[in-house]
DOTI-519343 format. One line per field, with one value per residue (C-alpha): residue number from 1; residue in one letter; x, y, z. Coordinates in nm, 4 decimals. Example, Ala and Ser with C-alpha at 12.3 -4.5 7.8 and 13.67 -1.06 7.14 Angstrom:
num c(1 | 2)
residu c(A | S)
x c(1.2300 | 1.3670)
y c(-0.4500 | -0.1060)
z c(0.7800 | 0.7140)
//
This chain:
num c(1 | 2 | 3 | 4 | 5 | 6 | 7 | 8 | 9 | 10 | 11 | 12 | 13 | 14 | 15 | 16 | 17 | 18 | 19 | 20 | 21 | 22 | 23 | 24 | 25 | 26 | 27 | 28 | 29 | 30 | 31 | 32 | 33 | 34 | 35 | 36 | 37 | 38 | 39 | 40 | 41 | 42 | 43 | 44 | 45 | 46 | 47 | 48 | 49 | 50 | 51 | 52 | 53 | 54 | 55 | 56 | 57 | 58 | 59 | 60 | 61 | 62 | 63 | 64 | 65 | 66 | 67 | 68 | 69 | 70 | 71 | 72 | 73 | 74 | 75 | 76 | 77 | 78 | 79 | 80 | 81 | 82 | 83 | 84 | 85 | 86 | 87 | 88 | 89 | 90 | 91 | 92 | 93 | 94 | 95 | 96 | 97 | 98 | 99 | 100 | 101 | 102 | 103 | 104 | 105 | 106 | 107 | 108 | 109 | 110 | 111 | 112 | 113 | 114 | 115 | 116 | 117 | 118 | 119 | 120 | 121 | 122 | 123 | 124 | 125 | 126 | 127 | 128 | 129 | 130 | 131 | 132 | 133 | 134 | 135 | 136 | 137 | 138 | 139 | 140 | 141 | 142 | 143 | 144 | 145 | 146 | 147 | 148 | 149 | 150 | 151 | 152 | 153 | 154 | 155 | 156 | 157 | 158 | 159 | 160 | 161 | 162 | 163 | 164 | 165 | 166 | 167 | 168 | 169 | 170 | 171 | 172 | 173 | 174 | 175 | 176 | 177 | 178 | 179 | 180 | 181 | 182 | 183 | 184 | 185 | 186 | 187 | 188 | 189 | 190 | 191 | 192 | 193 | 194 | 195 | 196 | 197 | 198 | 199 | 200 | 201 | 202 | 203 | 204 | 205 | 206 | 207 | 208 | 209 | 210 | 211 | 212 | 213 | 214 | 215 | 216 | 217 | 218 | 219 | 220 | 221 | 222 | 223 | 224 | 225 | 226 | 227 | 228 | 229 | 230 | 231 | 232 | 233 | 234 | 235 | 236 | 237 | 238 | 239 | 240 | 241 | 242 | 243 | 244 | 245 | 246 | 247 | 248 | 249 | 250 | 251 | 252 | 253 | 254 | 255 | 256 | 257 | 258 | 259 | 260 | 261 | 262 | 263 | 264 | 265 | 266 | 267 | 268 | 269 | 270 | 271 | 272 | 273 | 274 | 275 | 276 | 277 | 278 | 279 | 280 | 281 | 282 | 283 | 284 | 285 | 286 | 287 | 288 | 289 | 290 | 291 | 292 | 293 | 294 | 295 | 296 | 297 | 298 | 299 | 300 | 301 | 302 | 303 | 304 | 305 | 306 | 307 | 308 | 309 | 310 | 311 | 312 | 313 | 314 | 315 | 316 | 317 | 318 | 319 | 320 | 321 | 322 | 323 | 324 | 325 | 326 | 327 | 328 | 329 | 330 | 331 | 332 | 333 | 334 | 335 | 336 | 337 | 338 | 339 | 340 | 341 | 342 | 343 | 344 | 345 | 346 | 347 | 348 | 349 | 350 | 351 | 352 | 353 | 354 | 355 | 356 | 357 | 358 | 359 | 360 | 361 | 362 | 363 | 364 | 365 | 366 | 367 | 368 | 369 | 370 | 371 | 372 | 373 | 374 | 375 | 376 | 377 | 378 | 379 | 380 | 381 | 382 | 383 | 384 | 385 | 386 | 387 | 388 | 389 | 390 | 391 | 392 | 393 | 394 | 395 | 396 | 397 | 398 | 399 | 400 | 401 | 402 | 403 | 404 | 405 | 406 | 407 | 408 | 409 | 410 | 411 | 412 | 413 | 414 | 415 | 416 | 417 | 418 | 419 | 420 | 421 | 422 | 423 | 424 | 425 | 426 | 427 | 428 | 429 | 430 | 431 | 432 | 433 | 434 | 435 | 436 | 437 | 438 | 439 | 440 | 441 | 442 | 443 | 444 | 445 | 446 | 447 | 448 | 449 | 450 | 451 | 452 | 453 | 454 | 455 | 456 | 457 | 458 | 459 | 460 | 461 | 462 | 463 | 464 | 465 | 466 | 467 | 468 | 469 | 470 | 471 | 472 | 473 | 474 | 475 | 476 | 477 | 478 | 479 | 480 | 481 | 482 | 483 | 484 | 485 | 486 | 487 | 488 | 489 | 490 | 491 | 492 | 493 | 494 | 495 | 496)
residu c(M | D | L | N | F | V | P | L | D | I | S | I | L | N | K | I | K | D | K | L | Y | I | A | S | S | Y | M | C | D | Y | S | L | G | V | L | Y | M | W | K | D | F | Y | N | I | R | I | A | F | I | D | E | K | N | N | E | F | I | L | K | A | K | Y | D | L | K | N | N | K | D | M | F | Y | F | P | F | S | N | N | I | R | K | S | I | E | L | I | N | E | Y | A | L | K | N | K | I | Y | P | L | E | Y | T | C | L | N | M | D | S | V | E | K | L | I | D | L | Y | K | V | Y | Y | F | H | F | D | R | M | W | S | D | Y | L | Y | N | N | N | D | F | I | L | F | K | G | K | K | Y | Q | N | K | R | H | F | V | S | R | F | N | K | L | Y | V | L | N | E | D | N | N | I | N | R | H | D | I | K | I | I | K | Y | D | K | K | L | D | D | E | L | L | L | K | C | F | D | F | I | D | N | F | K | K | E | K | F | D | L | N | N | N | N | S | N | K | D | E | E | I | G | I | K | E | E | D | F | S | K | E | I | L | K | V | F | Y | K | L | S | L | D | L | F | I | I | F | D | K | N | E | I | I | G | L | S | L | I | E | I | I | N | D | T | L | F | D | H | L | E | K | C | N | K | K | Y | I | G | I | V | P | Y | F | V | N | Y | L | A | S | F | Y | K | D | K | V | N | Y | F | N | R | E | D | D | S | G | D | E | G | L | R | K | S | K | E | D | Y | H | P | I | S | L | I | N | K | Y | A | F | K | V | L | N | N | M | S | L | L | S | S | F | P | F | L | K | V | N | E | D | I | V | L | K | K | L | D | L | K | N | K | E | N | Y | Y | L | L | S | I | D | E | N | R | N | K | Y | W | G | Y | D | Y | K | K | D | L | K | E | N | E | I | I | S | S | D | Y | F | F | N | M | V | I | N | D | F | I | N | K | E | N | L | S | L | M | I | E | Y | K | S | N | Y | A | G | E | V | I | I | Y | D | Y | L | K | D | N | S | V | E | I | G | I | R | L | T | K | D | M | E | N | K | N | I | A | Y | N | V | I | I | Y | L | L | K | Y | L | K | N | E | I | G | I | N | K | V | R | M | K | C | Y | K | E | N | K | K | S | D | K | L | I | A | R | L | N | F | K | L | V | N | S | D | K | T | F | N | Y | Y | E | F | I | L)
x c(15.9606 | 15.9533 | 16.2848 | 16.3219 | 16.5915 | 16.7589 | 17.0438 | 17.4058 | 17.5936 | 17.9335 | 17.8146 | 17.6461 | 17.9500 | 18.1752 | 17.9248 | 17.9226 | 18.2902 | 18.4040 | 18.1292 | 18.2116 | 18.5798 | 18.5131 | 18.3058 | 18.5368 | 18.6987 | 18.9431 | 18.6547 | 18.6581 | 18.2760 | 18.2853 | 18.5185 | 18.4015 | 18.5503 | 18.3549 | 18.0296 | 18.0518 | 18.1471 | 17.8672 | 17.5960 | 17.3812 | 17.4438 | 17.3431 | 17.0976 | 17.2749 | 17.0538 | 17.0794 | 16.8223 | 16.9221 | 16.7930 | 16.9417 | 17.0940 | 17.2255 | 17.4347 | 17.5071 | 17.3333 | 17.2035 | 17.1153 | 17.2392 | 17.0702 | 17.1618 | 17.0179 | 17.3045 | 17.0548 | 17.0428 | 16.8577 | 16.5579 | 16.6074 | 16.5883 | 16.7275 | 16.9877 | 17.0880 | 17.4203 | 17.4624 | 17.3232 | 17.5541 | 17.3907 | 17.4461 | 17.1188 | 17.1491 | 16.8319 | 16.6178 | 16.7774 | 16.7178 | 16.3542 | 16.3265 | 16.4718 | 16.2282 | 15.9324 | 16.0526 | 16.0943 | 15.7440 | 15.5845 | 15.7597 | 15.7441 | 16.1210 | 16.1309 | 16.3492 | 16.5232 | 16.8964 | 17.2042 | 17.5276 | 17.8926 | 17.9137 | 18.2111 | 18.1758 | 18.1161 | 17.8084 | 17.6897 | 17.7035 | 17.4976 | 17.2342 | 17.2215 | 17.1170 | 16.8417 | 16.6888 | 16.7381 | 16.6256 | 16.8850 | 17.1481 | 17.4789 | 17.7638 | 18.0358 | 18.1264 | 18.4990 | 18.4764 | 18.3971 | 18.6690 | 18.9201 | 19.2915 | 19.4830 | 19.8617 | 20.1347 | 20.2359 | 20.5985 | 20.6093 | 20.5359 | 20.8087 | 21.0794 | 20.9499 | 21.1810 | 21.2426 | 21.2004 | 20.8236 | 20.8703 | 21.1671 | 20.9533 | 20.8191 | 21.1698 | 21.2780 | 20.9965 | 21.0540 | 21.4217 | 21.3280 | 21.0921 | 21.3616 | 21.6189 | 21.3893 | 21.1924 | 21.3346 | 21.7079 | 21.6667 | 21.9594 | 21.8228 | 21.6709 | 21.8783 | 21.6796 | 21.3279 | 21.4065 | 21.1349 | 21.0565 | 20.8767 | 20.7284 | 20.4564 | 20.2523 | 20.0134 | 19.6963 | 19.4659 | 19.2984 | 19.0592 | 19.2082 | 19.2117 | 18.9911 | 19.2771 | 19.4215 | 19.0761 | 19.0071 | 19.3442 | 19.2475 | 18.9150 | 19.0923 | 19.3310 | 19.0430 | 18.8529 | 19.1588 | 19.2092 | 18.8462 | 18.8826 | 19.1885 | 19.0348 | 18.6883 | 18.5480 | 18.3030 | 18.1589 | 18.0554 | 17.6798 | 17.6996 | 17.9026 | 17.8114 | 17.6854 | 18.0257 | 18.1829 | 17.9041 | 17.9771 | 18.3469 | 18.2682 | 18.0502 | 18.3369 | 18.5484 | 18.2718 | 18.2315 | 18.6075 | 18.5687 | 18.2887 | 18.4851 | 18.7855 | 18.5694 | 18.5178 | 18.7821 | 18.9378 | 18.6037 | 18.6273 | 18.9898 | 19.1208 | 19.4638 | 19.5121 | 19.8469 | 19.9205 | 20.2210 | 20.3316 | 20.5729 | 20.6471 | 20.2930 | 20.1243 | 19.9314 | 20.0407 | 19.8881 | 19.6726 | 19.5581 | 19.3043 | 19.4028 | 19.2012 | 19.3594 | 19.1313 | 19.2834 | 19.6037 | 19.5151 | 19.5705 | 19.2813 | 19.3706 | 19.0389 | 19.1662 | 19.4662 | 19.4961 | 19.8202 | 19.9332 | 20.0780 | 20.2810 | 20.5250 | 20.6965 | 20.6791 | 20.4587 | 20.2148 | 20.4672 | 20.6585 | 20.3454 | 20.2448 | 20.5941 | 20.5842 | 20.2462 | 20.3440 | 20.6654 | 20.4878 | 20.2559 | 20.5021 | 20.4746 | 20.0939 | 19.9773 | 20.0468 | 19.8260 | 19.7492 | 19.4006 | 19.3755 | 19.0044 | 18.8336 | 18.8802 | 18.5098 | 18.5563 | 18.7967 | 19.0392 | 19.3210 | 19.2814 | 19.2618 | 19.5907 | 19.7530 | 19.6384 | 19.7310 | 20.0807 | 20.1310 | 20.0814 | 19.7996 | 19.8273 | 19.4494 | 19.1324 | 18.8694 | 18.5489 | 18.2234 | 17.9238 | 17.5637 | 17.2937 | 16.9428 | 16.6447 | 16.4680 | 16.1442 | 15.9498 | 15.7997 | 16.1418 | 16.0617 | 15.7799 | 15.9086 | 15.5865 | 15.2695 | 15.0073 | 14.6493 | 14.4272 | 14.0551 | 13.9145 | 13.5555 | 13.3142 | 13.3198 | 13.6751 | 14.0102 | 14.3604 | 14.5899 | 14.8911 | 14.8467 | 14.7726 | 14.6983 | 14.3266 | 14.3680 | 14.6667 | 14.4671 | 14.2384 | 14.5394 | 14.6877 | 14.3677 | 14.3533 | 14.7195 | 14.6835 | 14.3483 | 14.4592 | 14.1231 | 14.1266 | 14.4891 | 14.4581 | 14.5102 | 14.7256 | 15.0503 | 15.2562 | 15.2865 | 15.4209 | 15.5283 | 15.8119 | 15.9843 | 15.9484 | 16.2735 | 16.3223 | 16.1135 | 15.9788 | 15.6377 | 15.3792 | 15.1868 | 15.0174 | 15.3494 | 15.5189 | 15.2920 | 15.2808 | 15.6590 | 15.6795 | 15.4541 | 15.6561 | 15.9991 | 15.9127 | 15.8149 | 16.1267 | 16.3435 | 16.1696 | 16.0365 | 15.6690 | 15.3858 | 15.1086 | 14.7950 | 14.4983 | 14.1548 | 13.8762 | 13.5175 | 13.2783 | 13.5384 | 13.5552 | 13.8563 | 13.8114 | 14.1485 | 14.4845 | 14.6172 | 14.9882 | 15.2112 | 15.5296 | 15.7934 | 15.9415 | 16.1196 | 16.3740 | 16.1211 | 15.9387 | 15.6610 | 15.4961 | 15.2669 | 14.9423 | 14.7804 | 14.4585 | 14.2799 | 13.9600 | 13.7993 | 13.5081 | 13.2425 | 13.3685 | 13.3257 | 13.0731 | 13.0788 | 13.2824 | 13.5682 | 13.8526 | 13.7502 | 13.7229 | 14.0520 | 14.2510 | 14.0902 | 14.1867 | 14.5419 | 14.5991 | 14.5282 | 14.7283 | 15.0332 | 15.0261 | 14.9495 | 15.1140 | 15.4032 | 15.4789 | 15.4728 | 15.4762 | 15.3138 | 15.1160 | 15.1200 | 14.8789 | 14.8666 | 14.6193 | 14.6000 | 14.4407 | 14.1701 | 14.0836 | 13.8091 | 13.6800 | 14.0096 | 14.0564 | 13.7178 | 13.8030 | 14.1340 | 13.9607 | 13.7030 | 13.9878 | 14.1082 | 14.4425 | 14.6054 | 14.6980 | 15.0697 | 15.1722 | 15.0632 | 15.2375 | 15.1174 | 15.0135 | 14.9394 | 14.7945 | 14.9988 | 14.8524 | 14.9728 | 14.8254 | 15.0238 | 14.9686)
y c(7.4932 | 7.7333 | 7.8512 | 7.7555 | 7.9711 | 7.8522 | 7.9964 | 7.9170 | 7.6995 | 7.5340 | 7.2060 | 7.3862 | 7.6053 | 7.3010 | 7.1313 | 7.4206 | 7.5112 | 7.3833 | 7.5712 | 7.8910 | 7.8587 | 7.8088 | 8.1282 | 8.3358 | 8.5503 | 8.6710 | 8.8199 | 8.7734 | 8.7572 | 8.3951 | 8.2828 | 8.0715 | 8.3191 | 8.6201 | 8.4289 | 8.2844 | 8.6117 | 8.8111 | 8.5451 | 8.6775 | 9.0493 | 9.0440 | 8.7578 | 8.5476 | 8.2567 | 7.9636 | 7.7754 | 7.4525 | 7.4114 | 7.0664 | 6.9440 | 6.6225 | 6.8201 | 7.0951 | 7.3736 | 7.6662 | 8.0342 | 8.2744 | 8.5930 | 8.8557 | 9.1758 | 9.3965 | 9.6815 | 9.7518 | 10.0809 | 9.9118 | 9.5695 | 9.4228 | 9.1023 | 9.1021 | 8.7875 | 8.6382 | 8.5070 | 8.1503 | 7.8576 | 7.6423 | 7.4611 | 7.6049 | 7.9795 | 8.0739 | 7.8376 | 7.9563 | 8.3208 | 8.2362 | 8.0908 | 8.4107 | 8.6161 | 8.4153 | 8.4480 | 8.8240 | 8.8648 | 8.6440 | 8.8244 | 9.1708 | 9.2237 | 9.5335 | 9.6318 | 9.2982 | 9.3377 | 9.1180 | 9.1664 | 9.0547 | 9.0148 | 9.0060 | 9.1571 | 8.8191 | 8.7678 | 9.1222 | 9.0535 | 8.7384 | 8.9290 | 9.1986 | 8.9331 | 8.8142 | 9.1429 | 9.4160 | 9.7034 | 9.7424 | 9.9468 | 9.8207 | 9.9822 | 9.9172 | 10.1051 | 10.1668 | 10.1193 | 9.7488 | 9.6715 | 9.4114 | 9.4876 | 9.2181 | 9.2001 | 8.9886 | 8.7571 | 8.7572 | 9.1365 | 9.0878 | 8.8278 | 9.0470 | 9.4023 | 9.4763 | 9.8106 | 10.1763 | 10.1572 | 9.9094 | 10.0877 | 10.2069 | 9.8540 | 9.7048 | 9.9666 | 9.8827 | 9.5066 | 9.5683 | 9.7980 | 9.5411 | 9.2759 | 9.4962 | 9.6267 | 9.3185 | 9.0038 | 9.0669 | 9.3156 | 9.5180 | 9.8524 | 9.7369 | 9.5372 | 9.6293 | 9.5073 | 9.2182 | 9.0906 | 8.7333 | 8.7409 | 8.4263 | 8.3496 | 8.0339 | 7.8827 | 7.7150 | 7.4898 | 7.3153 | 7.4323 | 7.6901 | 7.6087 | 7.8281 | 8.0297 | 8.1198 | 8.1955 | 8.4409 | 8.6051 | 8.6489 | 8.8016 | 9.0462 | 9.1425 | 9.2072 | 9.4100 | 9.6288 | 9.6623 | 9.7752 | 10.0338 | 10.1840 | 10.1911 | 10.3218 | 10.5766 | 10.3457 | 10.6324 | 10.8213 | 10.7920 | 10.9661 | 10.7046 | 10.6562 | 10.3370 | 10.2390 | 10.2759 | 10.0680 | 9.7929 | 9.8157 | 9.7702 | 9.4702 | 9.3206 | 9.3067 | 9.1198 | 8.8759 | 8.8192 | 8.6690 | 8.4414 | 8.2920 | 8.2272 | 7.9759 | 7.7637 | 7.8627 | 7.5161 | 7.3613 | 7.5661 | 7.4601 | 7.8116 | 7.8898 | 8.1253 | 8.2980 | 8.4687 | 8.6896 | 8.6709 | 8.8854 | 8.6486 | 8.5557 | 8.8683 | 8.8588 | 9.1489 | 9.0445 | 8.7866 | 8.6977 | 8.4449 | 8.2971 | 8.1170 | 7.9796 | 7.9818 | 7.8459 | 8.0502 | 8.3316 | 8.3988 | 8.5808 | 8.7634 | 8.7859 | 8.9279 | 9.1555 | 9.2961 | 9.4196 | 9.6206 | 9.9172 | 10.0271 | 9.7745 | 9.9666 | 9.7840 | 9.5009 | 9.5145 | 9.4824 | 9.2271 | 9.0143 | 9.0551 | 8.9530 | 8.6496 | 8.5276 | 8.5780 | 8.3835 | 8.1052 | 8.0347 | 8.1127 | 7.7638 | 7.7627 | 8.1014 | 8.3702 | 8.6433 | 8.8051 | 8.9531 | 9.2027 | 9.2620 | 9.6039 | 9.9292 | 9.9885 | 10.3549 | 10.4201 | 10.6829 | 10.5779 | 10.2124 | 10.3035 | 10.4913 | 10.2036 | 9.9434 | 10.1587 | 10.1976 | 9.8238 | 9.8760 | 9.6432 | 9.4966 | 9.5170 | 9.6287 | 9.3558 | 9.5476 | 9.3920 | 9.4932 | 9.5366 | 9.4890 | 9.6323 | 9.5270 | 9.8516 | 9.7168 | 9.4450 | 9.3096 | 9.1499 | 8.9252 | 8.7424 | 8.4022 | 8.2562 | 8.3825 | 8.4488 | 8.3270 | 8.6102 | 8.5917 | 8.9413 | 8.8417 | 8.5570 | 8.6369 | 8.7567 | 8.5809 | 8.6814 | 8.3998 | 8.2917 | 8.2552 | 7.8873 | 7.6723 | 7.7306 | 8.1049 | 8.0959 | 8.1453 | 8.4068 | 8.6079 | 8.5844 | 8.7187 | 9.0091 | 9.0912 | 9.1200 | 9.3041 | 9.6490 | 9.8109 | 9.6891 | 9.7934 | 10.1432 | 10.2870 | 10.0092 | 10.1996 | 9.9077 | 9.7723 | 9.4174 | 9.4468 | 9.6826 | 9.3986 | 9.1357 | 9.0121 | 8.9942 | 8.7123 | 8.6192 | 8.4523 | 8.5732 | 8.3035 | 8.2280 | 8.0764 | 8.4111 | 8.5883 | 8.2938 | 8.2807 | 8.6577 | 8.6575 | 8.3822 | 8.5211 | 8.8770 | 8.7499 | 8.5341 | 8.8301 | 9.0593 | 9.2830 | 9.2666 | 9.0539 | 8.9828 | 8.8180 | 8.6931 | 8.8074 | 8.5543 | 8.6626 | 8.3807 | 8.1328 | 8.3096 | 8.4944 | 8.8677 | 9.0275 | 9.1121 | 9.3254 | 9.3972 | 9.5295 | 9.6716 | 9.9475 | 9.8578 | 10.1708 | 10.2308 | 10.4172 | 10.0836 | 10.1937 | 10.0136 | 10.0948 | 9.9141 | 9.8656 | 9.6804 | 9.5764 | 9.3811 | 9.1905 | 9.3698 | 9.1414 | 9.2046 | 9.5809 | 9.7577 | 9.4872 | 9.6888 | 9.4423 | 9.6928 | 9.8922 | 9.5830 | 9.4396 | 9.7568 | 9.8216 | 9.4685 | 9.5043 | 9.8266 | 9.6415 | 9.3380 | 9.5419 | 9.7345 | 9.4542 | 9.1506 | 9.2946 | 9.6155 | 9.8444 | 10.2164 | 10.3745 | 10.2769 | 10.4695 | 10.4685 | 10.6615 | 10.6956 | 10.8599 | 11.2017 | 11.1089 | 10.7917 | 10.9505 | 10.6173 | 10.5213 | 10.8733 | 10.8522 | 10.5131 | 10.6397 | 10.9404 | 10.7081 | 10.5101 | 10.8310 | 10.8438 | 11.1865 | 11.3595 | 11.4431 | 11.5307 | 11.5568 | 11.5711 | 11.5812 | 11.2166 | 11.1016 | 11.2009 | 11.0563 | 10.9531 | 10.8051 | 10.6522 | 10.6478 | 10.3222)
z c(5.2547 | 5.5500 | 5.6898 | 6.0557 | 6.2144 | 6.5336 | 6.7473 | 6.6707 | 6.9160 | 6.9208 | 6.7696 | 6.4797 | 6.4180 | 6.3998 | 6.1699 | 5.9215 | 5.9604 | 5.6214 | 5.4341 | 5.6216 | 5.5430 | 5.1718 | 5.1677 | 5.3842 | 5.1078 | 5.3750 | 5.5780 | 5.9528 | 5.9536 | 5.8334 | 6.1089 | 6.4008 | 6.6453 | 6.5210 | 6.4777 | 6.8277 | 6.9958 | 6.8335 | 6.7981 | 7.0824 | 7.0441 | 6.6762 | 6.7200 | 6.4546 | 6.3509 | 6.1103 | 5.9030 | 5.7316 | 5.3768 | 5.3360 | 5.6607 | 5.5071 | 5.2579 | 5.5080 | 5.3142 | 5.5158 | 5.5451 | 5.8124 | 5.9252 | 6.1840 | 6.3266 | 6.2124 | 6.1717 | 6.5446 | 6.5022 | 6.3425 | 6.5053 | 6.1559 | 6.0105 | 5.7361 | 5.5470 | 5.4472 | 5.0946 | 5.0965 | 5.1652 | 4.9020 | 4.5740 | 4.4400 | 4.4893 | 4.3021 | 4.5069 | 4.8302 | 4.7381 | 4.6691 | 5.0193 | 5.1642 | 4.9544 | 5.0793 | 5.4393 | 5.3998 | 5.2560 | 5.5192 | 5.8050 | 5.6448 | 5.6504 | 5.4304 | 5.2636 | 5.2293 | 5.2917 | 5.2623 | 5.4546 | 5.4686 | 5.0900 | 4.8595 | 4.5119 | 4.3513 | 4.5708 | 4.4968 | 4.1239 | 4.1664 | 4.3637 | 4.0947 | 3.8435 | 4.0756 | 4.1890 | 3.9227 | 4.1500 | 4.4242 | 4.6047 | 4.7432 | 4.9343 | 5.1879 | 5.5031 | 5.5446 | 5.9221 | 5.8764 | 5.6197 | 5.7367 | 5.7244 | 5.5357 | 5.5545 | 5.4031 | 5.6872 | 5.5759 | 5.6205 | 5.9904 | 6.0243 | 5.8752 | 5.9297 | 5.6387 | 5.4704 | 5.5526 | 5.6008 | 5.8876 | 6.0458 | 6.3360 | 6.4033 | 6.3969 | 6.6451 | 6.8866 | 6.8615 | 6.9381 | 7.2261 | 7.3754 | 7.3559 | 7.5258 | 7.7967 | 7.8905 | 7.7323 | 7.7752 | 8.0625 | 7.9251 | 8.0462 | 8.3707 | 8.6142 | 8.9245 | 8.8392 | 8.6129 | 8.3816 | 8.2900 | 7.9527 | 7.8094 | 7.5549 | 7.5976 | 7.3447 | 7.4747 | 7.2762 | 7.5681 | 7.8383 | 8.0751 | 8.4434 | 8.6607 | 8.8062 | 8.4665 | 8.3231 | 8.6051 | 8.5440 | 8.1778 | 8.2853 | 8.5160 | 8.2374 | 7.9975 | 8.2577 | 8.3184 | 7.9424 | 7.9089 | 8.1877 | 8.0246 | 7.6780 | 7.7657 | 8.0068 | 8.1820 | 8.3856 | 8.0727 | 8.0246 | 7.6874 | 7.5043 | 7.1381 | 6.9779 | 6.8375 | 7.1820 | 7.3364 | 7.0845 | 7.1710 | 7.5399 | 7.4560 | 7.2562 | 7.5692 | 7.7505 | 7.4622 | 7.4699 | 7.8141 | 7.6964 | 7.4098 | 7.6339 | 7.8200 | 7.5068 | 7.2465 | 7.2452 | 7.1400 | 6.8206 | 6.7577 | 6.8156 | 6.9635 | 7.2565 | 7.3074 | 7.6393 | 7.7170 | 8.0780 | 8.2699 | 8.5577 | 8.6666 | 8.5335 | 8.2022 | 7.9831 | 7.6514 | 7.4777 | 7.1270 | 7.0017 | 6.6671 | 6.4010 | 6.0842 | 5.7784 | 5.4596 | 5.4095 | 5.6505 | 6.0198 | 6.1898 | 6.5100 | 6.6972 | 7.0245 | 7.0226 | 7.3741 | 7.5208 | 7.8210 | 7.6338 | 7.9332 | 7.7909 | 7.5127 | 7.1786 | 7.2993 | 7.0068 | 6.7200 | 6.9269 | 6.9664 | 6.5997 | 6.4942 | 6.7237 | 6.5908 | 6.2274 | 6.2859 | 6.4752 | 6.1789 | 5.8999 | 5.7501 | 5.7559 | 5.6289 | 5.3724 | 5.5115 | 5.8453 | 5.9063 | 6.1931 | 6.1306 | 6.1141 | 6.3021 | 6.3824 | 6.2915 | 6.5786 | 6.4432 | 6.6752 | 6.5837 | 6.2157 | 6.2299 | 6.4160 | 6.1648 | 5.8664 | 6.0173 | 5.9651 | 5.5876 | 5.4774 | 5.1303 | 5.0987 | 5.2706 | 5.2561 | 5.1904 | 5.3056 | 5.1029 | 5.2070 | 4.9430 | 4.9666 | 4.7526 | 4.6660 | 4.5213 | 4.6984 | 4.3773 | 4.3276 | 4.6249 | 4.4483 | 4.3432 | 4.2028 | 4.0402 | 4.3071 | 4.2836 | 4.4042 | 4.4697 | 4.4269 | 4.5082 | 4.4371 | 4.0644 | 3.9931 | 4.0270 | 3.9163 | 3.8134 | 3.6137 | 3.2407 | 3.1762 | 2.8732 | 2.9199 | 2.8644 | 2.6309 | 2.3106 | 2.4646 | 2.5775 | 2.2301 | 2.0740 | 2.3201 | 2.2599 | 1.8811 | 1.8864 | 1.7693 | 1.8429 | 2.2027 | 2.2443 | 2.1033 | 2.4508 | 2.5959 | 2.5425 | 2.4150 | 2.0618 | 2.0669 | 1.7008 | 1.8002 | 1.9861 | 1.7135 | 1.5679 | 1.1943 | 1.0421 | 1.3854 | 1.3608 | 1.6064 | 1.7908 | 2.1209 | 2.2363 | 2.1830 | 2.4314 | 2.6699 | 2.6932 | 2.7230 | 3.0310 | 3.2003 | 3.1143 | 3.2141 | 3.5589 | 3.5954 | 3.4926 | 3.7459 | 3.4656 | 3.5542 | 3.6892 | 3.4403 | 3.5782 | 3.3824 | 3.4930 | 3.5082 | 3.5631 | 3.6579 | 3.5235 | 3.1870 | 3.0491 | 3.1038 | 3.0338 | 3.1896 | 3.4717 | 3.4725 | 3.7507 | 3.6013 | 3.6013 | 3.9401 | 4.0647 | 4.3421 | 4.5548 | 4.5958 | 4.3619 | 4.0711 | 3.7827 | 3.7062 | 3.3684 | 3.2894 | 2.9697 | 2.9251 | 2.6407 | 2.4748 | 2.6223 | 2.9780 | 2.9807 | 3.2056 | 3.4751 | 3.7263 | 3.6801 | 3.6390 | 3.9454 | 4.1678 | 4.0432 | 4.1088 | 4.4488 | 4.5476 | 4.4111 | 4.6037 | 4.9282 | 4.8198 | 4.7196 | 5.0459 | 5.2914 | 5.1304 | 4.9284 | 5.1176 | 4.8122 | 4.8962 | 4.5944 | 4.2831 | 3.9571 | 3.6639 | 3.3391 | 3.0567 | 2.7175 | 2.7415 | 2.4944 | 2.6869 | 2.8961 | 3.0194 | 3.1833 | 3.3146 | 3.4834 | 3.6350 | 3.7764 | 3.9299 | 4.0849 | 4.2407 | 4.4112 | 4.2369 | 4.2398 | 3.9148 | 3.9394 | 3.5837 | 3.2204 | 2.8860 | 2.5259 | 2.5401 | 2.8951 | 3.2275 | 3.5135 | 3.8478 | 4.1730 | 4.4860 | 4.8139 | 5.0014)
//
């Protein structure tokens, strides 16, 4: 099936909510709030694999520099099949290298089994800060002494008005879970705009990418305030009389509180710990953990969040497939010309392949002796080689294709040794009666174009025994470049 990606909207988010929450692993990236706020900026899209059973794949252009899609781990009961669909989509749309995002380590380990040639990492700036919710309720112990002090100071200054009898304050916090009236919504917008002006230098034309994203976040905050109630989120607003001095948008996922918007007028001393303490206390019977999301690399924000003593940083891994041959999910059928085709080993050619594989004279210069891999007392048969070809492809070891010339078995071409530089090696062997028909040359010329244009491979390698003058001549004719030699082989490569 072809993946048909469509934009996220509120109805879709509510439809997939349960699946997202199961997969959350304490990451804010699986929350409705984050997905809605960033859906347009990162072009987040969804394709349903099985809409009846609510199985789907998400992708997003988190690689802004290259405007390139990255995929979430599939929300599916059949992970292998879903990964194959992603592979096919990546090949068809030339999304190279294929990358996954917002992964926990369990998902990374599953991808390792499916791809073999890979690289994964996490960026500290996107790690979520996870806290024990009870710590925020009590602010207990020496490490929270400073927070207790500021909560007490806020209470004295603004709630109890002990230190200010002239300009008395009237602090109240109101929770909203319904649509805001127009007047209140505009007040929220004004508050966010003022918050943005104080946080960012909007007249600076030399702002960096991270700062630009931060500015966008403030704009997206206003958008979600229009519809938060449709996603079953809770909005908390702190008022001083009729003036908004702080707001937070809360989403509860399993046993964790996610604070999507934490914006406070910091002219009010102690307002942030006061608000954090209030929210933690409000949900004390519902949650165990409090997620304050990432710091986006902002050093000031990092210090602030570290000062609240997280019990864990939730690292989000990115996974990159380093060799595009890993994206092939089925044996291709390739028509080289009117006489030559390359195809999967089938029952028709099973015996012929067996005979070629055990022909020691023909395999003198093949470079692989099957007998070295035989287990003790293992009986060699056509099934042995047949299964080897199939299993090696399934396990992403190599791609072995049978060569037919005018509908007759002619030999084998194998693409193997998938390396991290997105290169492969090619080997070819023919039956004795198929020599001197220009088959090997035509097959490799075709494969060079196929590997470049259809698979996106960067480089092809070949090697031959030094005494094998015939193969050496063929490789030279193909314009491969000699790059190295040892006592046994000459090594060549061709940049695609």
